[in-house]
C-alpha positions as CSV (number, residue, x, y, z in Angstrom):
1,M,116.5,188.8,31.4
2,H,115.1,186.0,29.2
3,Y,112.4,186.5,26.6
4,V,109.7,184.4,25.2
5,Y,108.7,185.8,21.7
6,V,106.4,185.1,18.8
7,I,107.3,186.2,15.3
8,R,104.9,186.1,12.4
9,S,105.9,185.6,8.8
10,L,104.8,188.4,6.5
11,S,104.9,186.0,3.5
12,S,102.9,183.0,4.8
13,D,101.3,184.0,8.2
14,Y,103.4,181.3,9.8
15,W,104.0,181.9,13.6
16,Y,107.2,180.9,15.4
17,T,107.5,180.8,19.2
18,G,110.9,180.8,20.8
19,V,113.0,181.8,23.9
20,T,116.2,183.8,24.1
21,N,118.3,185.9,26.4
22,D,119.0,188.5,23.6
23,L,115.8,189.3,21.7
24,R,117.3,191.8,19.2
25,K,120.1,189.4,18.2
26,R,117.8,186.4,17.9
27,F,115.3,188.4,15.8
28,S,118.1,189.5,13.5
29,Q,119.2,185.8,13.2
30,H,115.7,184.8,12.1
31,Q,115.8,187.5,9.4
32,T,119.2,186.8,8.0
33,A,120.5,183.3,8.9
34,P,121.3,181.3,5.8
35,T,119.8,178.1,7.1
36,G,117.3,177.0,9.7
37,W,113.7,176.3,10.3
38,T,112.5,179.9,9.8
39,K,114.5,180.6,6.7
40,R,111.8,179.9,4.1
41,H,109.1,182.0,5.8
42,R,111.0,185.4,5.8
43,P,110.5,188.3,6.4
44,Y,109.1,188.4,10.0
45,E,107.6,190.8,12.3
46,L,107.8,190.5,16.1
47,I,104.2,190.3,17.4
48,Y,104.6,189.3,21.0
49,Y,107.3,189.1,23.7
50,K,107.4,188.6,27.5
51,A,110.4,189.2,29.7
52,C,111.1,186.7,32.4
53,C,113.6,186.8,35.3
54,N,114.9,183.3,34.7
55,M,115.2,180.7,32.0
56,D,112.9,178.2,33.8
57,D,110.0,180.8,33.7
58,A,110.7,181.6,30.1
59,T,110.8,178.0,28.9
60,T,107.6,177.2,30.9
61,R,105.9,180.1,29.2
62,E,107.2,179.1,25.8
63,K,105.8,175.5,26.2
64,Y,102.4,176.9,27.3
65,L,102.2,179.3,24.2
66,K,102.9,176.3,22.0
67,T,99.8,174.4,23.3
68,G,96.3,174.8,22.0
69,M,95.3,176.9,25.0
70,G,98.4,179.1,24.6
71,K,97.7,179.7,20.9
72,R,94.1,180.7,21.7
73,Y,95.5,183.0,24.5
74,L,97.8,184.7,22.0
75,K,95.1,185.1,19.3
76,N,92.7,186.6,21.8
77,R,95.4,188.9,23.3
78,L,96.5,190.1,19.9
79,K,93.1,190.2,18.2
80,R,93.0,193.9,17.8
81,F,96.7,194.1,16.6
82,L,96.2,191.3,14.1
83,S,93.1,193.0,12.6
84,L,94.9,196.3,12.3
85,T,97.9,194.7,10.5
86,G,95.8,192.6,8.1
């Protein structure tokens, strides 16, 4: 399986969208890696993921979620969750 995921920074409300074939390992890397794009926004929480059967589907979904329409989709889909977590 391949996963499209969105993590949210607990310190800055920054959202990061990515794709991986090992979601647990990748999330752990975001939390602990000494360098990289997401280092300065730690810690994170996983707020969305979708499993896909192949990498093409996963990368297509990732690209969509990074567009304006995709971001609106996520905010609408997660509206209740986001209001409960602050």
